[in-house]
MDTraj code that builds the backbone (N, CA, C; nanometers):
import mdtraj as md
import numpy as np

residues = "UNK UNK UNK UNK UNK UNK UNK UNK UNK UNK UNK UNK UNK UNK UNK UNK UNK UNK UNK UNK UNK UNK UNK UNK UNK UNK UNK UNK UNK UNK UNK UNK UNK UNK UNK UNK UNK UNK UNK UNK UNK UNK UNK UNK UNK UNK UNK UNK UNK UNK UNK UNK UNK UNK UNK UNK UNK UNK UNK UNK UNK UNK UNK UNK UNK UNK UNK UNK UNK UNK UNK UNK UNK UNK UNK UNK UNK UNK UNK UNK UNK UNK UNK UNK UNK UNK UNK UNK UNK UNK UNK UNK UNK UNK UNK UNK UNK UNK UNK UNK UNK UNK UNK UNK UNK UNK UNK UNK UNK UNK UNK UNK UNK UNK UNK UNK UNK UNK UNK UNK UNK UNK UNK UNK UNK UNK".split()
xyz = np.array([
    [-3.8512, 0.1240, -5.3956],
    [-3.9373, 0.1588, -5.2472],
    [-3.8521, 0.2111, -5.1564],
    [-3.9110, 0.2973, -5.0839],
    [-3.8825, 0.4304, -5.0256],
    [-3.8339, 0.3327, -4.8968],
    [-3.6706, 0.4008, -4.8538],
    [-3.6250, 0.4025, -4.7003],
    [-3.6094, 0.4804, -4.6138],
    [-3.6913, 0.5987, -4.6984],
    [-3.6779, 0.6717, -4.5978],
    [-3.7418, 0.6534, -4.4184],
    [-3.8959, 0.5800, -4.4295],
    [-3.9525, 0.5339, -4.2922],
    [-3.8564, 0.4358, -4.2586],
    [-3.8005, 0.3593, -4.3018],
    [-3.6939, 0.2506, -4.2229],
    [-3.5978, 0.3428, -4.1917],
    [-3.5183, 0.3901, -4.2469],
    [-3.4059, 0.5252, -4.1834],
    [-3.4976, 0.5917, -4.0222],
    [-3.5689, 0.6510, -4.0980],
    [-3.5981, 0.7316, -3.9712],
    [-3.6790, 0.7030, -3.8122],
    [-3.6578, 0.5389, -3.8448],
    [-3.7338, 0.4267, -3.7201],
    [-3.6105, 0.4122, -3.6798],
    [-3.5485, 0.4122, -3.7629],
    [-3.3911, 0.3612, -3.6644],
    [-3.3628, 0.4978, -3.5823],
    [-3.3118, 0.5541, -3.7284],
    [-3.2751, 0.6902, -3.6351],
    [-3.3381, 0.7646, -3.5318],
    [-3.4784, 0.6966, -3.5190],
    [-3.5298, 0.7471, -3.3388],
    [-3.5326, 0.6615, -3.2356],
    [-3.5121, 0.4789, -3.2689],
    [-3.4789, 0.3731, -3.1515],
    [-3.3291, 0.4012, -3.1506],
    [-3.2698, 0.4802, -3.1710],
    [-3.0540, 0.4738, -3.1674],
    [-3.0940, 0.6049, -3.0764],
    [-3.1770, 0.7056, -3.1092],
    [-3.2110, 0.7939, -3.0181],
    [-3.2319, 0.7552, -2.9053],
    [-3.3101, 0.7046, -2.8486],
    [-3.4071, 0.6450, -2.7169],
    [-3.3511, 0.5480, -2.6696],
    [-3.2474, 0.4811, -2.7376],
    [-3.1896, 0.3676, -2.6662],
    [-3.0249, 0.4115, -2.5827],
    [-3.0146, 0.5242, -2.6724],
    [-2.8727, 0.5993, -2.6477],
    [-2.8779, 0.7303, -2.5406],
    [-3.0317, 0.7717, -2.4795],
    [-3.0479, 0.8252, -2.4338],
    [-3.0986, 0.7922, -2.2890],
    [-3.0708, 0.7847, -2.1867],
    [-3.0860, 0.7491, -2.0416],
    [-3.0227, 0.8125, -1.9424],
    [-3.1016, 0.7938, -1.8570],
    [-3.0590, 0.9169, -1.6854],
    [-3.0563, 0.7867, -1.5988],
    [-2.9080, 0.8174, -1.5719],
    [-2.9192, 0.7197, -1.4446],
    [-2.9208, 0.7789, -1.3312],
    [-3.0234, 0.6832, -1.2685],
    [-3.0941, 0.7069, -1.1229],
    [-2.9608, 0.6717, -0.9767],
    [-2.8917, 0.7369, -0.9156],
    [-2.8110, 0.7118, -0.7742],
    [-2.8742, 0.6076, -0.6885],
    [-2.9966, 0.6037, -0.7011],
    [-3.0105, 0.5064, -0.6088],
    [-3.0306, 0.3692, -0.6911],
    [-3.0732, 0.3517, -0.7819],
    [-3.0798, 0.2661, -0.8685],
    [-2.9257, 0.1924, -0.8913],
    [-2.8693, 0.2925, -0.9392],
    [-2.6623, 0.2213, -0.9625],
    [-2.6039, 0.1668, -0.8318],
    [-2.6452, 0.2518, -0.6902],
    [-2.5912, 0.1915, -0.5952],
    [-2.6809, 0.1750, -0.4717],
    [-2.7477, 0.1660, -0.5122],
    [-2.8578, 0.1185, -0.3724],
    [-2.8463, 0.2687, -0.2409],
    [-3.0359, 0.2302, -0.2586],
    [-3.0820, 0.3567, -0.1088],
    [-2.9883, 0.4166, -0.0118],
    [-2.9371, 0.4929, -0.0209],
    [-2.8512, 0.5925, 0.0703],
    [-2.7097, 0.5481, 0.0602],
    [-2.6910, 0.5432, -0.0862],
    [-2.5374, 0.5533, -0.1172],
    [-2.3960, 0.6495, -0.1104],
    [-2.4756, 0.7427, -0.0921],
    [-2.4189, 0.8698, -0.0466],
    [-2.4544, 0.9501, 0.1457],
    [-2.5705, 0.8412, 0.2320],
    [-2.5616, 0.8703, 0.2992],
    [-2.4521, 0.8619, 0.4248],
    [-2.4502, 0.9124, 0.5274],
    [-2.3383, 0.9049, 0.6072],
    [-2.3402, 0.8301, 0.6969],
    [-2.1898, 0.7246, 0.7064],
    [-2.1929, 0.5748, 0.8295],
    [-2.2570, 0.6042, 0.9533],
    [-2.3633, 0.5518, 0.9933],
    [-2.3696, 0.5743, 1.0992],
    [-2.3948, 0.4693, 1.1992],
    [-2.3704, 0.3066, 1.1040],
    [-2.3100, 0.2431, 1.1915],
    [-2.1758, 0.2283, 1.2793],
    [-2.1140, 0.3200, 1.2305],
    [-1.9739, 0.2746, 1.3580],
    [-1.9979, 0.4623, 1.4720],
    [-2.0830, 0.5008, 1.4770],
    [-2.1198, 0.6456, 1.5529],
    [-2.1367, 0.5363, 1.7102],
    [-2.0892, 0.6354, 1.8046],
    [-2.1373, 0.5609, 1.9374],
    [-2.0780, 0.4008, 1.9644],
    [-2.0942, 0.3603, 2.0703],
    [-2.0203, 0.2063, 2.0789],
    [-2.0932, 0.1259, 2.0048],
    [-1.9848, 0.0315, 1.9275],
    [-2.0764, -0.0498, 1.8291],
    [-2.0733, -0.2227, 1.8980],
    [-2.2244, -0.2377, 1.8555],
    [-2.3038, -0.3754, 1.9111],
    [-2.2260, -0.4888, 1.8586],
    [-2.1457, -0.5442, 1.9362],
    [-2.0344, -0.6776, 1.8523],
    [-2.1605, -0.7964, 1.7538],
    [-2.2983, -0.7733, 1.8523],
    [-2.3904, -0.8972, 1.7976],
    [-2.4548, -0.8277, 1.6930],
    [-2.5377, -0.7100, 1.6838],
    [-2.5801, -0.6408, 1.6043],
    [-2.5286, -0.5852, 1.4821],
    [-2.3793, -0.5107, 1.5089],
    [-2.3111, -0.4835, 1.3617],
    [-2.2159, -0.5420, 1.3251],
    [-2.1715, -0.5451, 1.4409],
    [-1.9946, -0.6844, 1.3821],
    [-2.0406, -0.7600, 1.3206],
    [-2.1032, -0.9171, 1.3679],
    [-2.1318, -1.0336, 1.3217],
    [-2.2253, -1.0192, 1.1960],
    [-2.2920, -0.9370, 1.1518],
    [-2.3522, -0.9557, 1.0113],
    [-2.2394, -0.9001, 0.9574],
    [-2.1881, -0.8176, 0.9592],
    [-2.0379, -0.8191, 0.8866],
    [-1.9776, -0.9029, 0.8206],
    [-1.8966, -0.9668, 0.9350],
    [-1.8548, -1.1070, 0.9624],
    [-1.8833, -1.2255, 0.9110],
    [-1.9899, -1.2199, 0.9160],
    [-2.0556, -1.3440, 0.8687],
    [-2.1223, -1.3508, 0.7077],
    [-2.1529, -1.2508, 0.6405],
    [-2.1839, -1.2391, 0.5216],
    [-2.0089, -1.1977, 0.4482],
    [-1.9094, -1.1770, 0.5083],
    [-1.7556, -1.1637, 0.4537],
    [-1.7130, -1.2251, 0.5067],
    [-1.6837, -1.3372, 0.6070],
    [-1.5499, -1.3873, 0.6736],
    [-1.6102, -1.5136, 0.6704],
    [-1.7343, -1.5565, 0.7574],
    [-1.7512, -1.7116, 0.8377],
    [-1.8057, -1.8193, 0.7299],
    [-1.7817, -1.8130, 0.6102],
    [-1.8128, -1.9187, 0.4916],
    [-1.6489, -1.9190, 0.4621],
    [-1.5955, -1.8882, 0.4718],
    [-1.3984, -1.9297, 0.4570],
    [-1.3400, -2.0015, 0.6110],
    [-1.3746, -1.9189, 0.6959],
    [-1.3069, -1.8494, 0.8561],
    [-1.3923, -1.9572, 0.9152],
    [-1.4587, -2.0847, 0.9513],
    [-1.5278, -2.1527, 1.0397],
    [-1.5443, -2.3118, 0.9930],
    [-1.5923, -2.3685, 1.0813],
    [-1.5605, -2.5036, 1.0256],
    [-1.4615, -2.5628, 1.0619],
    [-1.4198, -2.6632, 1.0291],
    [-1.2969, -2.7950, 1.0917],
    [-1.1696, -2.7783, 1.0043],
    [-1.1893, -2.6699, 0.8917],
    [-1.1335, -2.6767, 0.8276],
    [-1.1260, -2.5388, 0.7904],
    [-1.0633, -2.4090, 0.8632],
    [-1.0971, -2.2647, 0.8278],
    [-0.9571, -2.2608, 0.7244],
    [-0.9533, -2.1841, 0.6111],
    [-0.9080, -2.1386, 0.5357],
    [-0.7696, -2.0345, 0.5759],
    [-0.6634, -2.1080, 0.5358],
    [-0.5426, -1.9819, 0.6138],
    [-0.5129, -2.0682, 0.7514],
    [-0.6243, -2.1396, 0.8218],
    [-0.6081, -2.2098, 0.9792],
    [-0.6228, -2.1154, 1.0373],
    [-0.7452, -1.9542, 0.9725],
    [-0.7703, -1.8887, 1.0648],
    [-0.8910, -1.9204, 1.1060],
    [-0.9399, -1.9222, 1.1881],
    [-1.1242, -1.9354, 1.2647],
    [-1.1671, -1.8303, 1.2943],
    [-1.2618, -1.8792, 1.2533],
    [-1.3424, -1.7303, 1.3441],
    [-1.4847, -1.7621, 1.3032],
    [-1.5604, -1.6906, 1.3873],
    [-1.7302, -1.7677, 1.3834],
    [-1.7441, -1.7396, 1.5322],
    [-1.7033, -1.7150, 1.6210],
    [-1.7457, -1.6770, 1.7994],
    [-1.6674, -1.5790, 1.8091],
    [-1.7476, -1.5499, 1.9118],
    [-1.6929, -1.3786, 2.0018],
    [-1.5459, -1.4137, 2.0281],
    [-1.4776, -1.5587, 2.0716],
    [-1.3315, -1.5907, 2.0976],
    [-1.2387, -1.5597, 2.0545],
    [-1.2981, -1.6667, 1.8903],
    [-1.2260, -1.6216, 1.7572],
    [-1.2083, -1.4902, 1.7048],
    [-1.3185, -1.4209, 1.6855],
    [-1.3418, -1.3250, 1.6724],
    [-1.2417, -1.2032, 1.7186],
    [-1.2261, -1.1918, 1.9008],
    [-1.1996, -1.1317, 1.9279],
    [-1.0498, -1.1612, 1.8623],
    [-0.9664, -1.2465, 1.9234],
    [-0.8382, -1.3163, 1.9072],
    [-0.7483, -1.2651, 1.8078],
    [-0.8863, -1.2885, 1.6854],
    [-0.8633, -1.2306, 1.5488],
    [-0.8213, -1.0710, 1.5230],
    [-0.9077, -1.0016, 1.5926],
    [-0.8735, -0.8421, 1.6542],
    [-0.7758, -0.8152, 1.7251],
    [-0.7689, -0.8335, 1.8380],
    [-0.6855, -0.8355, 1.9248],
    [-0.4975, -0.8379, 1.8507],
    [-0.4853, -0.9690, 1.7850],
    [-0.3578, -0.9583, 1.6840],
    [-0.3357, -0.8894, 1.5426],
    [-0.4615, -0.8219, 1.5454],
    [-0.4360, -0.7069, 1.4116],
    [-0.4823, -0.7853, 1.3396],
    [-0.4701, -0.9154, 1.2794],
    [-0.5342, -0.9697, 1.1661],
    [-0.6689, -0.9205, 1.1072],
    [-0.7417, -0.9128, 1.1732],
    [-0.9272, -0.8723, 1.1508],
    [-0.8640, -0.7143, 1.0779],
    [-0.8429, -0.6368, 1.2008],
    [-0.8085, -0.5372, 1.0818],
    [-0.7542, -0.4920, 1.0005],
    [-0.6142, -0.5621, 0.9719],
    [-0.5052, -0.5596, 0.8976],
    [-0.5737, -0.6036, 0.7617],
    [-0.6405, -0.7203, 0.7468],
    [-0.7074, -0.8058, 0.6089],
    [-0.8296, -0.7321, 0.5605],
    [-0.9010, -0.6565, 0.6467],
    [-1.0445, -0.6069, 0.5532],
    [-0.9813, -0.4005, 0.5272],
    [-0.8487, -0.3921, 0.5886],
    [-0.8169, -0.2710, 0.5638],
    [-0.7091, -0.2548, 0.4572],
    [-0.6828, -0.4196, 0.3557],
    [-0.6215, -0.4133, 0.2866],
    [-0.4867, -0.2857, 0.3234],
    [-0.4050, -0.3333, 0.4653],
    [-0.2714, -0.2838, 0.4694],
    [-0.1548, -0.3593, 0.4558],
    [-0.0706, -0.3072, 0.4290],
    [0.0674, -0.3733, 0.4123],
    [0.1105, -0.4665, 0.4857],
    [0.1130, -0.5759, 0.4189],
    [0.2161, -0.6984, 0.5439],
    [0.0815, -0.8434, 0.5476],
    [-0.0492, -0.7722, 0.5103],
    [-0.1571, -0.8394, 0.5204],
    [-0.1953, -0.9039, 0.3870],
    [-0.2374, -1.0202, 0.3896],
    [-0.3292, -1.0598, 0.3023],
    [-0.4883, -1.0450, 0.2576],
    [-0.5246, -0.9553, 0.1069],
    [-0.6101, -0.8744, 0.1608],
    [-0.7508, -0.9714, 0.1707],
    [-0.8619, -0.8975, 0.2413],
    [-0.9982, -1.0175, 0.2490],
    [-1.0864, -0.9337, 0.2360],
    [-1.2077, -0.9813, 0.2199],
    [-1.2494, -1.1102, 0.1550],
    [-1.1441, -1.1652, 0.0576],
    [-1.1007, -1.2618, 0.0265],
    [-1.0548, -1.3031, -0.1344],
    [-1.1531, -1.3173, -0.2196],
    [-1.1155, -1.2726, -0.3492],
    [-1.2100, -1.3288, -0.4336],
    [-1.3307, -1.2650, -0.4110],
    [-1.3591, -1.1503, -0.3464],
    [-1.4942, -1.0041, -0.3161],
    [-1.4213, -0.8998, -0.3106],
    [-1.5376, -0.8568, -0.3322],
    [-1.4958, -0.6823, -0.3195],
    [-1.4560, -0.6449, -0.2349],
    [-1.3599, -0.5458, -0.1931],
    [-1.3284, -0.5058, -0.0528],
    [-1.4204, -0.4637, 0.0339],
    [-1.4544, -0.4843, 0.1994],
    [-1.5577, -0.4050, 0.2323],
    [-1.5541, -0.2863, 0.2715],
    [-1.7363, -0.1982, 0.2588],
    [-1.6822, -0.0922, 0.2242],
    [-1.6667, 0.0209, 0.3299],
    [-1.5886, 0.1199, 0.2963],
    [-1.5214, 0.2293, 0.4077],
    [-1.6117, 0.2231, 0.5237],
    [-1.7260, 0.2302, 0.5350],
    [-1.8730, 0.1887, 0.6668],
    [-1.8190, 0.1183, 0.7592],
    [-1.8313, -0.0199, 0.6550],
    [-1.8119, -0.1556, 0.6836],
    [-1.6705, -0.1901, 0.7823],
    [-1.5672, -0.1366, 0.7591],
    [-1.4387, -0.0997, 0.8185],
    [-1.4518, -0.0388, 0.9168],
    [-1.4740, 0.0902, 0.9257],
    [-1.5205, 0.1898, 0.9867],
    [-1.5529, 0.0749, 1.1602],
    [-1.6644, 0.0592, 1.1170],
    [-1.7409, -0.0003, 1.2147],
    [-1.6898, -0.0983, 1.2925],
    [-1.6008, -0.1972, 1.2112],
    [-1.5014, -0.3142, 1.2782],
    [-1.4297, -0.2074, 1.3616],
    [-1.3362, -0.1005, 1.2995],
    [-1.2276, -0.0673, 1.3491],
    [-1.2851, 0.0125, 1.4974],
    [-1.4521, 0.0581, 1.4761],
    [-1.4670, 0.1074, 1.5881],
    [-1.4696, 0.0323, 1.7253],
    [-1.5275, -0.0826, 1.6709],
    [-1.5426, -0.1999, 1.7593],
    [-1.4243, -0.2468, 1.8340],
    [-1.3084, -0.2613, 1.7822],
    [-1.1783, -0.3006, 1.7900],
    [-1.1863, -0.1773, 1.8727],
    [-1.1128, -0.0630, 1.8518],
    [-1.0689, 0.0680, 1.9063],
    [-1.1400, 0.0913, 2.0439],
    [-1.2890, 0.0470, 2.0794],
    [-1.3740, 0.0388, 2.1985],
    [-1.3529, -0.0574, 2.3089],
    [-1.2640, -0.1753, 2.2698],
    [-1.2221, -0.2697, 2.3538],
    [-1.3115, -0.3705, 2.3010],
    [-1.3190, -0.4321, 2.2250],
    [-1.3945, -0.5690, 2.1567],
    [-1.4989, -0.6079, 2.2442],
    [-1.6050, -0.5246, 2.3196],
    [-1.6853, -0.6200, 2.3915],
    [-1.7567, -0.7157, 2.3350],
    [-1.7958, -0.7437, 2.4151],
    [-1.9455, -0.8760, 2.3795],
    [-2.0517, -0.8401, 2.4174],
    [-2.0679, -0.7295, 2.3272],
    [-2.2334, -0.7017, 2.3523],
    [-2.3512, -0.7098, 2.2264],
])
top = md.Topology()
chain = top.add_chain()
for i, resn in enumerate(residues, 1):
    res = top.add_residue(resn, chain, resSeq=i)
    for name in ("N", "CA", "C"):
        top.add_atom(name, md.element.get_by_symbol(name[0]), res)
traj = md.Trajectory(xyz[None], top)
């Protein structure tokens, strides 16, 4: 029995599966290399900061028994964390702070810059 057709088919299949082209949009999402515009101008607490904190912080740091006894989830609590330096220290992985969010990826540079801009802008309730 001639094994050549099976060998040829196997080589073609290996070649086709080994050659692929990764599209940046598929790997990293649309706009992966786009500049961070969320931290430009005055940063809105309600529109820019809260969504980041809700996605990364509030699930552990709210309710009756917040993780690490660090309550977040209201403007007053979030502002207090920002004023004492814990918010920026933890999300930027600064020395002396526990890196947050625990068990998840570090916030993107854009998200960190957005929160930093809000803090530097006086932590407005806007």
